[in-house]
C-alpha positions as YAML, in Angstrom:
chain: A
units: angstrom
residues:
- id: 1
  name: UNK
  ca: [-20.24, 13.16, -18.95]
- id: 2
  name: UNK
  ca: [-20.92, 11.58, -15.55]
- id: 3
  name: UNK
  ca: [-20.34, 14.70, -13.47]
- id: 4
  name: UNK
  ca: [-22.59, 17.71, -13.09]
- id: 5
  name: UNK
  ca: [-22.67, 20.82, -10.97]
- id: 6
  name: UNK
  ca: [-25.67, 19.80, -8.82]
- id: 7
  name: UNK
  ca: [-23.75, 16.67, -7.85]
- id: 8
  name: UNK
  ca: [-20.85, 18.81, -6.63]
- id: 9
  name: UNK
  ca: [-23.22, 20.99, -4.63]
- id: 10
  name: UNK
  ca: [-24.77, 17.95, -2.96]
- id: 11
  name: UNK
  ca: [-21.30, 16.73, -1.92]
- id: 12
  name: UNK
  ca: [-20.37, 20.17, -0.60]
- id: 13
  name: UNK
  ca: [-23.59, 20.55, 1.41]
- id: 14
  name: UNK
  ca: [-23.22, 17.04, 2.79]
- id: 15
  name: UNK
  ca: [-19.69, 17.70, 4.03]
- id: 16
  name: UNK
  ca: [-20.61, 21.08, 5.47]
- id: 17
  name: UNK
  ca: [-23.37, 19.45, 7.52]
- id: 18
  name: UNK
  ca: [-21.03, 16.72, 8.74]
- id: 19
  name: UNK
  ca: [-18.36, 19.26, 9.70]
- id: 20
  name: UNK
  ca: [-20.89, 21.31, 11.67]
- id: 21
  name: UNK
  ca: [-22.12, 18.23, 13.52]
- id: 22
  name: UNK
  ca: [-18.58, 17.12, 14.36]
- id: 23
  name: UNK
  ca: [-17.87, 20.41, 16.09]
- id: 24
  name: UNK
  ca: [-20.99, 20.44, 18.28]
- id: 25
  name: UNK
  ca: [-20.38, 19.35, 21.84]
- id: 26
  name: UNK
  ca: [-23.07, 16.69, 21.81]
- id: 27
  name: UNK
  ca: [-21.76, 15.00, 18.65]
- id: 28
  name: UNK
  ca: [-17.99, 15.44, 18.93]
- id: 29
  name: UNK
  ca: [-17.13, 12.34, 20.93]
- id: 30
  name: UNK
  ca: [-13.61, 11.02, 20.36]
- id: 31
  name: UNK
  ca: [-13.63, 7.58, 18.75]
- id: 32
  name: UNK
  ca: [-15.03, 8.02, 15.24]
- id: 33
  name: UNK
  ca: [-15.46, 4.54, 13.83]
- id: 34
  name: UNK
  ca: [-17.31, 2.27, 11.47]
- id: 35
  name: UNK
  ca: [-17.55, -1.47, 12.17]
- id: 36
  name: UNK
  ca: [-13.98, -2.78, 12.22]
- id: 37
  name: UNK
  ca: [-12.19, 0.55, 11.71]
- id: 38
  name: UNK
  ca: [-11.52, 3.58, 13.92]
- id: 39
  name: UNK
  ca: [-10.14, 6.72, 12.27]
- id: 40
  name: UNK
  ca: [-7.09, 8.04, 14.16]
- id: 41
  name: UNK
  ca: [-5.51, 11.43, 13.53]
- id: 42
  name: UNK
  ca: [-2.59, 13.62, 14.58]
- id: 43
  name: UNK
  ca: [-3.38, 17.33, 14.78]
- id: 44
  name: UNK
  ca: [-0.10, 19.30, 14.70]
- id: 45
  name: UNK
  ca: [0.21, 21.28, 17.93]
- id: 46
  name: UNK
  ca: [-0.37, 24.99, 17.62]
- id: 47
  name: UNK
  ca: [-2.54, 24.84, 14.49]
- id: 48
  name: UNK
  ca: [-6.14, 25.96, 14.07]
- id: 49
  name: UNK
  ca: [-7.22, 22.48, 12.99]
- id: 50
  name: UNK
  ca: [-9.88, 20.72, 15.03]
- id: 51
  name: UNK
  ca: [-10.81, 17.03, 15.04]
- id: 52
  name: UNK
  ca: [-12.51, 16.50, 18.41]
- id: 53
  name: UNK
  ca: [-14.17, 13.29, 17.23]
- id: 54
  name: UNK
  ca: [-10.85, 11.59, 16.36]
- id: 55
  name: UNK
  ca: [-8.48, 10.04, 18.86]
- id: 56
  name: UNK
  ca: [-4.75, 10.70, 18.68]
- id: 57
  name: UNK
  ca: [-2.34, 7.88, 17.79]
- id: 58
  name: UNK
  ca: [-0.38, 8.10, 21.02]
- id: 59
  name: UNK
  ca: [-3.47, 7.25, 23.04]
- id: 60
  name: UNK
  ca: [-4.44, 4.45, 20.65]
- id: 61
  name: UNK
  ca: [-0.97, 2.88, 20.53]
- id: 62
  name: UNK
  ca: [-0.69, 2.89, 24.32]
- id: 63
  name: UNK
  ca: [-4.10, 1.27, 24.58]
- id: 64
  name: UNK
  ca: [-3.06, -1.43, 22.13]
- id: 65
  name: UNK
  ca: [0.18, -2.15, 23.97]
- id: 66
  name: UNK
  ca: [-1.43, -2.01, 27.41]
- id: 67
  name: UNK
  ca: [-4.04, -4.55, 26.32]
- id: 68
  name: UNK
  ca: [-1.62, -6.97, 24.65]
- id: 69
  name: UNK
  ca: [-1.55, -10.45, 26.13]
- id: 70
  name: UNK
  ca: [0.53, -12.66, 23.82]
- id: 71
  name: UNK
  ca: [2.29, -10.84, 21.02]
- id: 72
  name: UNK
  ca: [3.01, -7.46, 19.44]
- id: 73
  name: UNK
  ca: [4.41, -7.17, 15.92]
- id: 74
  name: UNK
  ca: [5.67, -3.80, 14.68]
- id: 75
  name: UNK
  ca: [7.03, -2.97, 11.22]
- id: 76
  name: UNK
  ca: [8.49, 0.50, 10.68]
- id: 77
  name: UNK
  ca: [10.77, 2.60, 8.50]
- id: 78
  name: UNK
  ca: [12.73, 4.11, 11.41]
- id: 79
  name: UNK
  ca: [12.38, 5.04, 15.11]
- id: 80
  name: UNK
  ca: [12.89, 8.32, 16.97]
- id: 81
  name: UNK
  ca: [11.90, 9.33, 20.49]
- id: 82
  name: UNK
  ca: [12.42, 12.48, 22.53]
- id: 83
  name: UNK
  ca: [12.36, 12.73, 26.31]
- id: 84
  name: UNK
  ca: [9.04, 13.98, 27.65]
- id: 85
  name: UNK
  ca: [7.20, 13.39, 24.38]
- id: 86
  name: UNK
  ca: [4.05, 11.39, 23.70]
- id: 87
  name: UNK
  ca: [6.29, 8.74, 22.12]
- id: 88
  name: UNK
  ca: [8.12, 8.49, 25.44]
- id: 89
  name: UNK
  ca: [4.85, 7.32, 27.03]
- id: 90
  name: UNK
  ca: [4.22, 4.92, 24.14]
- id: 91
  name: UNK
  ca: [7.61, 3.31, 24.75]
- id: 92
  name: UNK
  ca: [6.76, 3.00, 28.45]
- id: 93
  name: UNK
  ca: [3.67, 1.00, 27.50]
- id: 94
  name: UNK
  ca: [5.67, -1.15, 25.07]
- id: 95
  name: UNK
  ca: [8.27, -1.79, 27.77]
- id: 96
  name: UNK
  ca: [5.57, -2.76, 30.27]
- id: 97
  name: UNK
  ca: [4.15, -5.22, 27.76]
- id: 98
  name: UNK
  ca: [7.52, -6.89, 27.38]
- id: 99
  name: UNK
  ca: [7.99, -6.99, 31.14]
- id: 100
  name: UNK
  ca: [4.73, -8.90, 31.62]
- id: 101
  name: UNK
  ca: [5.82, -11.53, 29.10]
- id: 102
  name: UNK
  ca: [4.35, -10.31, 25.82]
- id: 103
  name: UNK
  ca: [6.52, -11.44, 22.89]
- id: 104
  name: UNK
  ca: [7.44, -8.43, 20.74]
- id: 105
  name: UNK
  ca: [8.83, -8.61, 17.21]
- id: 106
  name: UNK
  ca: [10.10, -5.31, 15.79]
- id: 107
  name: UNK
  ca: [11.13, -5.13, 12.14]
- id: 108
  name: UNK
  ca: [13.03, -2.09, 10.82]
- id: 109
  name: UNK
  ca: [14.18, -1.02, 7.38]
- id: 110
  name: UNK
  ca: [17.98, -1.06, 7.05]
- id: 111
  name: UNK
  ca: [18.03, 2.32, 5.30]
- id: 112
  name: UNK
  ca: [16.04, 3.72, 8.21]
- id: 113
  name: UNK
  ca: [18.81, 3.01, 10.71]
- id: 114
  name: UNK
  ca: [20.68, 6.19, 9.82]
- id: 115
  name: UNK
  ca: [17.44, 8.15, 10.31]
- id: 116
  name: UNK
  ca: [16.79, 6.51, 13.67]
- id: 117
  name: UNK
  ca: [17.69, 7.97, 17.03]
- id: 118
  name: UNK
  ca: [20.48, 5.80, 18.56]
- id: 119
  name: UNK
  ca: [19.11, 6.12, 22.09]
- id: 120
  name: UNK
  ca: [15.69, 4.98, 20.91]
- id: 121
  name: UNK
  ca: [17.26, 1.92, 19.29]
- id: 122
  name: UNK
  ca: [19.08, 1.15, 22.54]
- id: 123
  name: UNK
  ca: [15.86, 1.56, 24.49]
- id: 124
  name: UNK
  ca: [14.05, -0.88, 22.19]
- id: 125
  name: UNK
  ca: [16.83, -3.46, 22.43]
- id: 126
  name: UNK
  ca: [16.65, -3.28, 26.23]
- id: 127
  name: UNK
  ca: [12.95, -4.17, 26.38]
- id: 128
  name: UNK
  ca: [12.45, -7.71, 27.75]
- id: 129
  name: UNK
  ca: [11.04, -10.23, 25.26]
- id: 130
  name: UNK
  ca: [11.62, -7.86, 22.32]
- id: 131
  name: UNK
  ca: [13.43, -9.12, 19.23]
- id: 132
  name: UNK
  ca: [14.64, -6.39, 16.87]
- id: 133
  name: UNK
  ca: [15.48, -7.31, 13.29]
- id: 134
  name: UNK
  ca: [16.65, -5.15, 10.39]
- id: 135
  name: UNK
  ca: [15.57, -5.91, 6.82]
- id: 136
  name: UNK
  ca: [17.35, -4.46, 3.76]
- id: 137
  name: UNK
  ca: [14.22, -4.44, 1.61]
- id: 138
  name: UNK
  ca: [16.16, -3.56, -1.52]
- id: 139
  name: UNK
  ca: [17.50, -7.12, -1.51]
- id: 140
  name: UNK
  ca: [13.97, -8.28, -2.30]
- id: 141
  name: UNK
  ca: [13.10, -5.85, -5.09]
- id: 142
  name: UNK
  ca: [16.40, -4.39, -6.25]
- id: 143
  name: UNK
  ca: [15.37, -1.04, -4.80]
- id: 144
  name: UNK
  ca: [12.76, 0.18, -2.38]
- id: 145
  name: UNK
  ca: [12.36, 0.17, 1.38]
- id: 146
  name: UNK
  ca: [10.04, -0.79, 4.20]
- id: 147
  name: UNK
  ca: [7.90, 2.33, 4.08]
- id: 148
  name: UNK
  ca: [4.85, 0.75, 5.76]
- id: 149
  name: UNK
  ca: [4.03, 1.74, 9.31]
- id: 150
  name: UNK
  ca: [1.90, -0.85, 11.07]
- id: 151
  name: UNK
  ca: [1.27, -2.76, 14.29]
- id: 152
  name: UNK
  ca: [-0.48, -6.07, 15.00]
- id: 153
  name: UNK
  ca: [-1.47, -7.06, 18.55]
- id: 154
  name: UNK
  ca: [-2.39, -10.63, 19.54]
- id: 155
  name: UNK
  ca: [-3.45, -11.31, 15.96]
- id: 156
  name: UNK
  ca: [-6.72, -9.57, 16.81]
- id: 157
  name: UNK
  ca: [-6.10, -5.85, 16.34]
- id: 158
  name: UNK
  ca: [-3.95, -3.78, 14.00]
- id: 159
  name: UNK
  ca: [-2.94, -0.21, 13.28]
- id: 160
  name: UNK
  ca: [-2.07, 1.04, 9.79]
- id: 161
  name: UNK
  ca: [-1.35, 4.67, 9.02]
- id: 162
  name: UNK
  ca: [0.98, 7.40, 7.87]
- id: 163
  name: UNK
  ca: [2.47, 7.78, 11.37]
- id: 164
  name: UNK
  ca: [6.11, 6.75, 11.60]
- id: 165
  name: UNK
  ca: [7.42, 5.48, 14.94]
- id: 166
  name: UNK
  ca: [8.62, 9.02, 15.57]
- id: 167
  name: UNK
  ca: [7.72, 11.48, 18.33]
- id: 168
  name: UNK
  ca: [7.11, 14.16, 15.70]
- id: 169
  name: UNK
  ca: [4.44, 12.02, 14.02]
- id: 170
  name: UNK
  ca: [2.46, 12.03, 17.26]
- id: 171
  name: UNK
  ca: [2.66, 15.78, 17.90]
- id: 172
  name: UNK
  ca: [3.96, 17.92, 15.04]
- id: 173
  name: UNK
  ca: [2.90, 16.30, 11.74]
- id: 174
  name: UNK
  ca: [-0.54, 15.99, 10.13]
- id: 175
  name: UNK
  ca: [-1.08, 12.21, 10.08]
- id: 176
  name: UNK
  ca: [-3.98, 9.81, 9.52]
- id: 177
  name: UNK
  ca: [-4.34, 6.12, 10.37]
- id: 178
  name: UNK
  ca: [-6.74, 3.37, 11.34]
- id: 179
  name: UNK
  ca: [-7.15, 1.16, 14.35]
- id: 180
  name: UNK
  ca: [-8.50, -2.09, 12.96]
- id: 181
  name: UNK
  ca: [-10.31, -5.07, 14.45]
- id: 182
  name: UNK
  ca: [-11.95, -6.35, 11.26]
- id: 183
  name: UNK
  ca: [-10.82, -10.01, 11.36]
- id: 184
  name: UNK
  ca: [-9.91, -10.49, 7.71]
- id: 185
  name: UNK
  ca: [-7.90, -7.26, 7.42]
- id: 186
  name: UNK
  ca: [-6.09, -8.01, 10.70]
- id: 187
  name: UNK
  ca: [-5.32, -11.54, 9.49]
- id: 188
  name: UNK
  ca: [-3.92, -10.23, 6.21]
- id: 189
  name: UNK
  ca: [-1.87, -7.56, 7.99]
- id: 190
  name: UNK
  ca: [-0.41, -10.28, 10.20]
- id: 191
  name: UNK
  ca: [0.42, -12.31, 7.09]
- id: 192
  name: UNK
  ca: [2.31, -9.36, 5.60]
- id: 193
  name: UNK
  ca: [4.39, -9.01, 8.75]
- id: 194
  name: UNK
  ca: [5.10, -12.75, 8.87]
- id: 195
  name: UNK
  ca: [6.19, -12.69, 5.22]
- id: 196
  name: UNK
  ca: [8.65, -9.85, 5.85]
- id: 197
  name: UNK
  ca: [9.92, -11.42, 9.09]
- id: 198
  name: UNK
  ca: [10.67, -14.65, 7.23]
- id: 199
  name: UNK
  ca: [12.35, -12.70, 4.42]
- id: 200
  name: UNK
  ca: [14.68, -11.04, 6.91]
- id: 201
  name: UNK
  ca: [15.61, -14.41, 8.41]
- id: 202
  name: UNK
  ca: [16.28, -15.89, 4.97]
- id: 203
  name: UNK
  ca: [18.56, -13.01, 3.99]
- id: 204
  name: UNK
  ca: [20.42, -13.22, 7.30]
- id: 205
  name: UNK
  ca: [20.98, -16.95, 6.78]
- id: 206
  name: UNK
  ca: [21.95, -16.61, 3.13]
- id: 207
  name: UNK
  ca: [18.91, -18.59, 1.98]
- id: 208
  name: UNK
  ca: [16.49, -17.88, -0.89]
- id: 209
  name: UNK
  ca: [13.83, -15.34, -0.02]
- id: 210
  name: UNK
  ca: [10.43, -17.03, 0.25]
- id: 211
  name: UNK
  ca: [7.96, -15.90, -2.40]
- id: 212
  name: UNK
  ca: [4.26, -16.36, -1.57]
- id: 213
  name: UNK
  ca: [2.15, -18.51, -3.85]
- id: 214
  name: UNK
  ca: [0.46, -16.36, -6.45]
- id: 215
  name: UNK
  ca: [-3.30, -16.45, -6.51]
- id: 216
  name: UNK
  ca: [-6.06, -15.01, -8.64]
- id: 217
  name: UNK
  ca: [-8.34, -12.79, -6.62]
- id: 218
  name: UNK
  ca: [-11.94, -11.95, -7.39]
- id: 219
  name: UNK
  ca: [-12.81, -8.28, -7.73]
- id: 220
  name: UNK
  ca: [-12.76, -6.87, -4.21]
- id: 221
  name: UNK
  ca: [-15.77, -5.54, -2.36]
- id: 222
  name: UNK
  ca: [-16.46, -4.00, 1.02]
- id: 223
  name: UNK
  ca: [-13.45, -3.09, 3.16]
- id: 224
  name: UNK
  ca: [-10.08, -4.69, 2.48]
- id: 225
  name: UNK
  ca: [-6.29, -4.46, 2.56]
- id: 226
  name: UNK
  ca: [-4.06, -3.78, -0.43]
- id: 227
  name: UNK
  ca: [-0.27, -3.83, -0.32]
- id: 228
  name: UNK
  ca: [2.94, -3.56, -2.29]
- id: 229
  name: UNK
  ca: [5.06, -4.91, -3.82]
- id: 230
  name: UNK
  ca: [2.74, -7.44, -5.43]
- id: 231
  name: UNK
  ca: [5.40, -10.18, -5.71]
- id: 232
  name: UNK
  ca: [5.72, -10.38, -1.92]
- id: 233
  name: UNK
  ca: [2.06, -10.04, -0.97]
- id: 234
  name: UNK
  ca: [0.58, -13.01, 0.91]
- id: 235
  name: UNK
  ca: [-2.27, -14.90, -0.79]
- id: 236
  name: UNK
  ca: [-5.47, -12.87, -0.76]
- id: 237
  name: UNK
  ca: [-3.75, -9.49, -0.35]
- id: 238
  name: UNK
  ca: [-4.41, -7.36, -3.42]
- id: 239
  name: UNK
  ca: [-1.84, -5.29, -5.31]
- id: 240
  name: UNK
  ca: [-2.11, -1.59, -4.46]
- id: 241
  name: UNK
  ca: [-0.53, -0.52, -7.77]
- id: 242
  name: UNK
  ca: [-3.39, -2.25, -9.60]
- id: 243
  name: UNK
  ca: [-6.16, -1.26, -7.21]
- id: 244
  name: UNK
  ca: [-5.50, 2.48, -7.03]
- id: 245
  name: UNK
  ca: [-6.00, 3.11, -10.79]
- id: 246
  name: UNK
  ca: [-9.01, 0.76, -10.76]
- id: 247
  name: UNK
  ca: [-10.70, 2.80, -8.04]
- id: 248
  name: UNK
  ca: [-9.90, 6.08, -9.78]
- id: 249
  name: UNK
  ca: [-11.46, 4.69, -12.96]
- id: 250
  name: UNK
  ca: [-14.73, 4.25, -11.05]
- id: 251
  name: UNK
  ca: [-14.89, 7.86, -9.82]
- id: 252
  name: UNK
  ca: [-17.88, 9.79, -11.14]
- id: 253
  name: UNK
  ca: [-18.02, 13.15, -9.38]
- id: 254
  name: UNK
  ca: [-15.14, 14.10, -7.09]
- id: 255
  name: UNK
  ca: [-11.82, 12.77, -5.83]
- id: 256
  name: UNK
  ca: [-10.06, 14.37, -2.86]
- id: 257
  name: UNK
  ca: [-6.44, 13.36, -2.23]
- id: 258
  name: UNK
  ca: [-4.01, 14.40, 0.49]
- id: 259
  name: UNK
  ca: [-0.32, 13.44, 0.34]
- id: 260
  name: UNK
  ca: [3.16, 14.39, 1.44]
- id: 261
  name: UNK
  ca: [4.23, 14.42, -2.20]
- id: 262
  name: UNK
  ca: [3.10, 13.51, -5.70]
- id: 263
  name: UNK
  ca: [4.94, 13.18, -9.01]
- id: 264
  name: UNK
  ca: [4.95, 10.83, -12.02]
- id: 265
  name: UNK
  ca: [8.58, 10.02, -11.27]
- id: 266
  name: UNK
  ca: [10.45, 7.16, -9.66]
- id: 267
  name: UNK
  ca: [13.93, 6.78, -8.18]
- id: 268
  name: UNK
  ca: [16.62, 5.31, -10.41]
- id: 269
  name: UNK
  ca: [20.38, 4.71, -10.14]
- id: 270
  name: UNK
  ca: [22.79, 7.64, -9.90]
- id: 271
  name: UNK
  ca: [20.01, 9.99, -8.76]
- id: 272
  name: UNK
  ca: [18.04, 9.57, -11.99]
- id: 273
  name: UNK
  ca: [14.26, 10.02, -11.94]
- id: 274
  name: UNK
  ca: [12.61, 7.57, -14.36]
- id: 275
  name: UNK
  ca: [9.11, 8.40, -15.57]
- id: 276
  name: UNK
  ca: [6.30, 6.62, -13.68]
- id: 277
  name: UNK
  ca: [2.90, 7.32, -15.17]
- id: 278
  name: UNK
  ca: [0.63, 4.75, -13.48]
- id: 279
  name: UNK
  ca: [-1.10, 7.10, -11.03]
- id: 280
  name: UNK
  ca: [-0.81, 10.27, -13.10]
- id: 281
  name: UNK
  ca: [-2.51, 8.62, -16.07]
- id: 282
  name: UNK
  ca: [-5.39, 7.52, -13.86]
- id: 283
  name: UNK
  ca: [-5.79, 11.02, -12.38]
- id: 284
  name: UNK
  ca: [-5.77, 12.70, -15.80]
- id: 285
  name: UNK
  ca: [-8.19, 10.13, -17.19]
- id: 286
  name: UNK
  ca: [-10.65, 10.81, -14.37]
- id: 287
  name: UNK
  ca: [-10.39, 14.55, -14.95]
- id: 288
  name: UNK
  ca: [-11.01, 14.04, -18.67]
- id: 289
  name: UNK
  ca: [-14.29, 12.33, -17.76]
- id: 290
  name: UNK
  ca: [-15.35, 15.43, -15.84]
- id: 291
  name: UNK
  ca: [-14.41, 14.25, -12.37]
- id: 292
  name: UNK
  ca: [-13.32, 17.05, -10.03]
- id: 293
  name: UNK
  ca: [-9.82, 16.30, -8.71]
- id: 294
  name: UNK
  ca: [-8.66, 18.12, -5.57]
- id: 295
  name: UNK
  ca: [-5.04, 17.22, -4.88]
- id: 296
  name: UNK
  ca: [-3.37, 18.60, -1.76]
- id: 297
  name: UNK
  ca: [0.36, 18.14, -1.13]
- id: 298
  name: UNK
  ca: [2.92, 19.41, 1.35]
- id: 299
  name: UNK
  ca: [5.39, 22.23, 0.86]
- id: 300
  name: UNK
  ca: [8.12, 19.56, 0.78]
- id: 301
  name: UNK
  ca: [6.81, 18.77, -2.73]
- id: 302
  name: UNK
  ca: [7.92, 22.09, -4.25]
- id: 303
  name: UNK
  ca: [11.40, 21.10, -5.39]
- id: 304
  name: UNK
  ca: [12.38, 20.43, -8.99]
- id: 305
  name: UNK
  ca: [11.48, 18.43, -10.95]
- id: 306
  name: UNK
  ca: [8.39, 17.42, -8.91]
- id: 307
  name: UNK
  ca: [6.84, 20.89, -8.83]
- id: 308
  name: UNK
  ca: [6.97, 21.13, -12.63]
- id: 309
  name: UNK
  ca: [4.73, 18.08, -12.88]
- id: 310
  name: UNK
  ca: [2.37, 19.52, -10.25]
- id: 311
  name: UNK
  ca: [2.07, 22.70, -12.32]
- id: 312
  name: UNK
  ca: [1.39, 20.63, -15.43]
- id: 313
  name: UNK
  ca: [-1.34, 18.71, -13.64]
- id: 314
  name: UNK
  ca: [-2.91, 21.92, -12.34]
- id: 315
  name: UNK
  ca: [-3.40, 23.07, -15.95]
- id: 316
  name: UNK
  ca: [-5.65, 20.10, -16.69]
- id: 317
  name: UNK
  ca: [-9.37, 21.00, -16.68]
- id: 318
  name: UNK
  ca: [-11.17, 19.76, -13.54]
- id: 319
  name: UNK
  ca: [-7.91, 19.49, -11.56]
- id: 320
  name: UNK
  ca: [-7.01, 21.74, -8.64]
- id: 321
  name: UNK
  ca: [-3.72, 21.49, -6.75]
- id: 322
  name: UNK
  ca: [-3.03, 23.15, -3.41]
- id: 323
  name: UNK
  ca: [0.17, 23.26, -1.37]
- id: 324
  name: UNK
  ca: [-0.02, 23.18, 2.42]
- id: 325
  name: UNK
  ca: [2.43, 25.04, 4.66]
- id: 326
  name: UNK
  ca: [2.02, 24.57, 8.40]
- id: 327
  name: UNK
  ca: [3.24, 27.21, 10.87]
- id: 328
  name: UNK
  ca: [6.47, 26.76, 12.80]
- id: 329
  name: UNK
  ca: [6.00, 25.25, 16.26]
- id: 330
  name: UNK
  ca: [5.72, 27.60, 19.23]
- id: 331
  name: UNK
  ca: [9.05, 26.32, 20.55]
- id: 332
  name: UNK
  ca: [10.79, 27.07, 17.26]
- id: 333
  name: UNK
  ca: [11.95, 25.12, 14.23]
- id: 334
  name: UNK
  ca: [11.75, 21.31, 14.48]
- id: 335
  name: UNK
  ca: [13.65, 19.40, 11.77]
- id: 336
  name: UNK
  ca: [11.53, 17.13, 9.58]
- id: 337
  name: UNK
  ca: [8.24, 18.20, 11.14]
- id: 338
  name: UNK
  ca: [5.37, 20.68, 10.70]
- id: 339
  name: UNK
  ca: [4.16, 19.08, 7.49]
- id: 340
  name: UNK
  ca: [1.17, 17.17, 6.15]
- id: 341
  name: UNK
  ca: [2.09, 13.50, 5.89]
- id: 342
  name: UNK
  ca: [-1.37, 11.87, 5.66]
- id: 343
  name: UNK
  ca: [-2.00, 9.65, 2.62]
- id: 344
  name: UNK
  ca: [-5.77, 9.63, 2.13]
- id: 345
  name: UNK
  ca: [-8.35, 9.66, -0.64]
- id: 346
  name: UNK
  ca: [-12.12, 10.14, -0.75]
- id: 347
  name: UNK
  ca: [-13.94, 9.10, -3.94]
- id: 348
  name: UNK
  ca: [-17.47, 10.47, -4.39]
- id: 349
  name: UNK
  ca: [-18.04, 10.34, -0.62]
- id: 350
  name: UNK
  ca: [-18.41, 6.58, -1.10]
- id: 351
  name: UNK
  ca: [-14.91, 5.10, -1.01]
- id: 352
  name: UNK
  ca: [-12.12, 5.90, 1.46]
- id: 353
  name: UNK
  ca: [-8.40, 5.13, 1.09]
- id: 354
  name: UNK
  ca: [-6.03, 5.39, 4.07]
- id: 355
  name: UNK
  ca: [-2.48, 4.22, 3.66]
- id: 356
  name: UNK
  ca: [1.27, 4.60, 3.91]
- id: 357
  name: UNK
  ca: [2.31, 5.34, 0.29]
- id: 358
  name: UNK
  ca: [3.26, 8.61, -1.29]
- id: 359
  name: UNK
  ca: [2.08, 8.79, -4.88]
- id: 360
  name: UNK
  ca: [5.35, 8.44, -6.75]
- id: 361
  name: UNK
  ca: [7.16, 5.55, -8.37]
- id: 362
  name: UNK
  ca: [9.03, 3.34, -5.93]
- id: 363
  name: UNK
  ca: [6.20, 3.17, -3.41]
- id: 364
  name: UNK
  ca: [3.47, 1.04, -5.00]
- id: 365
  name: UNK
  ca: [5.86, -1.06, -7.06]
- id: 366
  name: UNK
  ca: [9.11, -1.69, -5.17]
- id: 367
  name: UNK
  ca: [8.56, -0.80, -1.50]
- id: 368
  name: UNK
  ca: [6.56, -2.39, 1.29]
- id: 369
  name: UNK
  ca: [3.45, -0.31, 1.86]
- id: 370
  name: UNK
  ca: [-0.06, -1.01, 3.12]
- id: 371
  name: UNK
  ca: [-3.34, 0.72, 2.28]
- id: 372
  name: UNK
  ca: [-6.89, 0.12, 3.49]
- id: 373
  name: UNK
  ca: [-9.84, 0.55, 1.13]
- id: 374
  name: UNK
  ca: [-13.27, 1.11, 2.66]
- id: 375
  name: UNK
  ca: [-16.44, 1.15, 0.57]
- id: 376
  name: UNK
  ca: [-18.29, 3.00, 3.30]
- id: 377
  name: UNK
  ca: [-19.97, 6.37, 2.86]
- id: 378
  name: UNK
  ca: [-19.66, 7.30, 6.55]
- id: 379
  name: UNK
  ca: [-15.88, 6.85, 6.55]
- id: 380
  name: UNK
  ca: [-15.47, 8.38, 3.10]
- id: 381
  name: UNK
  ca: [-17.39, 11.50, 4.10]
- id: 382
  name: UNK
  ca: [-15.29, 11.87, 7.27]
- id: 383
  name: UNK
  ca: [-12.10, 11.60, 5.21]
- id: 384
  name: UNK
  ca: [-13.61, 14.21, 2.89]
- id: 385
  name: UNK
  ca: [-14.27, 16.57, 5.79]
- id: 386
  name: UNK
  ca: [-10.71, 16.08, 7.04]
- id: 387
  name: UNK
  ca: [-9.44, 17.02, 3.59]
- id: 388
  name: UNK
  ca: [-11.83, 19.97, 3.29]
- id: 389
  name: UNK
  ca: [-10.71, 21.38, 6.65]
- id: 390
  name: UNK
  ca: [-7.21, 21.88, 5.28]
- id: 391
  name: UNK
  ca: [-8.28, 22.70, 1.73]
- id: 392
  name: UNK
  ca: [-10.48, 25.62, 2.82]
- id: 393
  name: UNK
  ca: [-8.23, 26.74, 5.68]
- id: 394
  name: UNK
  ca: [-5.40, 29.26, 5.93]
- id: 395
  name: UNK
  ca: [-2.57, 26.76, 5.38]
- id: 396
  name: UNK
  ca: [-3.47, 25.60, 1.85]
- id: 397
  name: UNK
  ca: [-2.78, 27.78, -1.19]
- id: 398
  name: UNK
  ca: [-3.44, 27.05, -4.88]
- id: 399
  name: UNK
  ca: [-0.27, 26.22, -6.75]
- id: 400
  name: UNK
  ca: [1.06, 29.20, -8.70]
- id: 401
  name: UNK
  ca: [2.21, 28.00, -12.12]
- id: 402
  name: UNK
  ca: [4.23, 31.21, -12.61]
- id: 403
  name: UNK
  ca: [6.12, 31.03, -9.34]
- id: 404
  name: UNK
  ca: [9.64, 29.72, -8.90]
- id: 405
  name: UNK
  ca: [9.21, 27.85, -5.63]
- id: 406
  name: UNK
  ca: [12.18, 27.66, -3.27]
- id: 407
  name: UNK
  ca: [13.86, 24.30, -2.86]
- id: 408
  name: UNK
  ca: [12.48, 22.70, 0.34]
- id: 409
  name: UNK
  ca: [14.91, 22.05, 3.19]
- id: 410
  name: UNK
  ca: [12.90, 20.18, 5.85]
- id: 411
  name: UNK
  ca: [15.99, 19.45, 7.93]
- id: 412
  name: UNK
  ca: [17.00, 23.06, 8.53]
- id: 413
  name: UNK
  ca: [15.30, 26.48, 8.94]
...
């Protein structure tokens, strides 16, 4: 067995020290980064959570747009603004970029149109030099969507994270992302956007969808991008559905995961839920080796049949599952908000994963998603502390295998 109790204690003491340092006034300077990657985080307003060393996405997005000189490329699931919100200011910066001649390409998922705010769509279409296209991603894979949320500016900087282009993601949802200036990852992120932009044009013109040339990649090292679906990844971009189980197979002591939802199920026709065991098998295999698994999901994950699989997983030795419920906002109920939406993983305080995929079928196989893998202990430990803050706080509760959880209704009180 690779795991032992002293190893767990070392990890715990290490994170406790980091957390204490982050909260001291001399150390807690916003802009936590490693070379090429800045960790960016949304703290839901009105919660007891503290991340003084992490900048908020609204500030980072405005900075990216304000500094743009030639081009801004944005790929999103849907869009939603609200007057007076942080997103309102972000759109002001995007508008100003277009007004000074920056070419803006905005790609939206067709299924996301019905989730989008009509006034926000109108506002985007009115921005000078902005071209808005809509891609029905299911026409590429038979099912699936654009679920990725990313930005590329001037081909030199990028942002990838769980934050949708939604005012709630900047104020009322627990979100995690990365501002990136590592040249290779930015180049690959740009290539993903260009691939999807060309696919949209081909579909609109009734032409065959371009398929990138397949290539054999060496085993990855360092910090790199992975994406899905594999068939439409540009050369050099690794397959996330292959890489996630590979990383889990290397875990030796502890894996911390935070997600909106988790289940070994996919989405089939006529509301069927086909079995999807890729991730679940890797998690159970790690636990069988003695690796401590700490899985944290949102209270939107408590409906049937998903919660039954969470209960089953919680019965596996070395696996703990906690469900997070955030308090209602001070101003009252906000539809589709007040939830944890981050998609992060820390392996042994050595490897960090920050991405856009929930851990169910349909995300890593049929939908467009991006994830960043960082073999960096500094970033991994910070992701671990972010996880631990929720895990040990008042909002996370161990799953009760004997409880009949109420069906979640995120759109109404």
